[in-house]
Phi, psi and omega in degrees: 000138180280148178291143179287140180285114183294329179293316179296320179297317179296321181297317179297318180296317179298316181293324178296319178296319180297316181298328182272357185292130176299330179294317178298318179298319179295314179298318180295320179295318178296323179295316178296317178300315181298317180294319178300316182290328182286329189233344188241287183223136179232132177276149176218161172250130181293126188273345186207180180270010186295341180253008179295141006267001179300312176229132179259153177303132181095345176303140172264126185234163176244132178249128178282118180260332187291326181298326183288349176293324185254346183211161179271160173300149180249155175306135182098339178292141171267121187238151170258134181216152174288139182301117176295159180302324182290344180267076186298158179222149178265004183294140179287153176297138181292151177288162178303322179294316178296322178295320178296316178297322178294326178296317178295315180300319179292329181289315186264345178093002179222153182094194182299158180225146175269354177283122176274080187259143177240160181231123178214177179254135177289127177248316182239131175273171177302133177088351179272157179247125183243137177206165177214130024216164169287178183300332180257017170087019181263157174283144174243140173237116185053040176083359180256125181285139181268143169260105187247079181288352177279346180276125181245336185229081183267169176285153186300136179205124180224107181308129178083349180238303178228092182221201184280349178256353181280165178236111358286161178284156175299140178287357173287336187282145174194162168090188010284147181235126178262128183282126181287162178303143175076013183220168181226148173260125184236153179218158175270151178290332176271073191303326183284352181216055182221120175270089189241203185298329187245015185300329180270359179259351190291142175081010182214153177272357181290139175238015186283086174073012183280333183278151176230138191242171178250114177296145182306320184286357177254004172280122184272320182183170179257125183290130179231354180200149169257127182248350177201138003286162188298329182286358178245012182302326185261010182294131180288146178266353177080000000 
């Protein structure tokens, strides 16, 4: 029998210890989580009441990322997107400690996040023209009125009393607004409390630069599930 190589034996023993290391297992788990969030599914926390009652502030949701590799969001989809530059915010810059906590949260998918992400519903695709309102107060996309049964709290509108021809006009009214190529027009389901694509256009027929859009490359994912709180697991997204 040939003598065993002591160097090879030590190498195998060292590799076995490395494979069993809890630190290695933790690093591998974090790597898998990061890859899943980057390309497959990413969890988010709903930041405001603008999508109520479909999504409530504090809901934990899952956004599908893999579908967006092959296709664009469709009208009616609820999407998570990074706040575009034109969507200004009054929020103060986070402290270094909060930013560090956010880095961990973004890595593992739970806890604070450094992503300034918003959640809205896609109403207009690139090239479509969106306006409000029809005689009965509905939004039109390319001349077709939408049936939006997911809207529960809309802005005041009364045909013949407070509408798009009254003075002052209903704040539900806006447009027409044409969505530029490579962008989307989004709105909150809680229309009376949503700072969305047309918030600066409401109550006027002017379309001169009032609308703000979401660039395609800033759409993070399409919301497909609520995972917390437990009593909202079966809530429909519309």
